[in-house]
C-alpha positions as CSV (number, residue, x, y, z in Angstrom):
1,M,161.1,-50.4,183.4
2,K,161.1,-54.1,183.8
3,A,164.5,-55.0,185.1
4,T,165.6,-58.6,185.0
5,S,168.5,-58.3,187.5
6,F,170.2,-55.8,189.6
7,V,174.0,-55.1,189.8
8,V,175.6,-52.6,192.2
9,N,178.9,-51.5,190.6
10,I,181.4,-50.3,193.1
11,T,184.4,-48.5,191.7
12,S,187.8,-48.2,193.4
13,D,191.3,-47.2,192.7
14,N,192.2,-50.6,194.2
15,P,189.6,-53.0,192.8
16,D,191.6,-56.2,193.6
17,R,191.6,-55.3,197.3
18,L,188.0,-54.4,197.3
19,R,186.9,-57.5,195.4
20,A,188.9,-59.7,197.8
21,F,187.1,-58.1,200.7
22,Y,183.7,-58.8,199.4
23,A,184.7,-62.3,198.2
24,D,187.0,-63.6,200.9
25,T,185.8,-61.6,204.0
26,I,182.1,-61.1,203.3
27,G,181.8,-64.4,201.5
28,F,180.1,-63.6,198.2
29,E,180.9,-66.1,195.4
30,A,182.0,-65.1,191.9
31,D,179.7,-66.1,189.1
32,P,181.9,-68.2,186.8
33,N,180.2,-66.8,183.7
34,S,180.2,-63.1,184.5
35,G,182.8,-62.7,187.3
36,L,180.2,-60.7,189.2
37,L,179.9,-61.5,193.0
38,S,176.5,-63.1,193.7
39,V,174.7,-61.5,196.7
40,V,171.3,-63.2,196.3
41,P,169.5,-64.5,193.1
42,G,169.2,-61.6,190.7
43,V,171.5,-59.2,192.7
44,S,175.2,-59.0,192.2
45,L,178.2,-56.8,192.9
46,A,180.6,-55.6,190.3
47,I,183.9,-54.3,191.5
48,D,185.8,-52.2,188.9
49,D,188.4,-49.5,188.6
50,H,187.4,-46.1,187.3
51,S,189.6,-43.2,186.1
52,E,187.7,-40.7,188.4
53,T,187.7,-42.8,191.6
54,H,190.5,-41.9,193.9
55,G,191.0,-42.7,197.6
56,A,188.3,-43.4,200.2
57,A,184.6,-42.6,199.8
58,K,184.1,-38.9,200.4
59,E,180.6,-39.3,201.8
60,P,180.4,-42.9,203.0
61,S,176.8,-42.6,204.1
62,R,175.5,-41.2,200.8
63,V,174.8,-44.6,199.4
64,L,174.2,-47.4,201.9
65,I,174.7,-51.0,200.8
66,D,172.1,-53.0,202.8
67,F,172.3,-56.8,203.3
68,F,169.3,-58.3,205.0
69,V,170.1,-61.3,207.1
70,D,168.3,-63.7,209.5
71,D,170.6,-63.1,212.5
72,V,172.4,-59.7,212.6
73,A,174.2,-60.6,215.9
74,A,175.7,-63.7,214.4
75,E,176.7,-62.0,211.2
76,E,178.3,-59.1,213.1
77,A,180.3,-61.5,215.3
78,L,181.5,-63.4,212.2
79,L,182.6,-60.3,210.4
80,K,184.3,-58.9,213.5
81,S,186.2,-62.2,213.8
82,K,187.5,-61.5,210.3
83,G,188.7,-58.1,211.3
84,V,185.8,-56.0,209.9
85,Q,185.5,-52.7,211.7
86,F,182.0,-51.5,212.6
87,V,181.0,-47.8,212.7
88,R,177.7,-48.7,214.3
89,E,177.1,-51.9,216.3
90,Q,173.7,-53.5,216.2
91,S,170.9,-51.3,217.4
92,L,167.1,-51.3,217.1
93,E,165.2,-48.9,214.8
94,W,161.6,-47.8,215.6
95,W,160.4,-49.8,212.5
96,G,161.8,-53.1,213.8
97,G,165.1,-53.1,212.0
98,I,168.2,-54.2,213.9
99,I,171.1,-52.6,212.1
100,S,174.9,-52.9,212.2
101,T,177.1,-50.7,209.9
102,F,180.6,-51.4,208.7
103,A,182.9,-49.8,206.3
104,D,184.5,-51.7,203.4
105,P,188.2,-51.0,202.6
106,D,187.3,-48.0,200.5
107,G,185.2,-46.5,203.3
108,N,181.8,-47.3,201.7
109,Y,179.2,-48.0,204.4
110,C,177.5,-51.3,204.4
111,Q,174.7,-52.3,206.7
112,I,173.6,-55.7,207.9
113,I,169.9,-55.6,208.8
114,Q,167.6,-58.0,210.5
115,F,163.9,-57.1,210.2
116,D,161.8,-58.1,213.2
117,P,158.4,-56.4,212.9
118,S,157.5,-57.6,216.5
119,R,160.1,-55.2,217.8
120,A,158.6,-52.1,216.0
121,T,157.5,-49.2,218.2
122,A,155.5,-46.1,217.4
123,N,156.9,-43.9,214.6
124,P,158.7,-41.0,216.3
125,E,157.6,-38.6,213.6
126,G,154.0,-39.4,214.0
């Protein structure tokens, strides 16, 4: 496969609320041509309704939506100031990732990740 772009399509029984969260709270801008929310060049979010999507995510950690950032502490503080609830505050992983996890209004888990290879330690699994 030779993909030319990547779209994560999140379905909801309340797509307007979810779209507003990703646009207004998280800060992703809508592409004027497609209506998709731009994350980084070539990667977008689509927020749609779906006849088989009802209520909150049943297994919110099954698919993790990861956003890599330069400063996880600053991004976490900004999102908290906008009322975003975190299920995991920033912590260091053995591989040098600093991760914070929040839930969107439908309960999907999103992670903000800062990769700092200088903070990596030995792999605990050998």
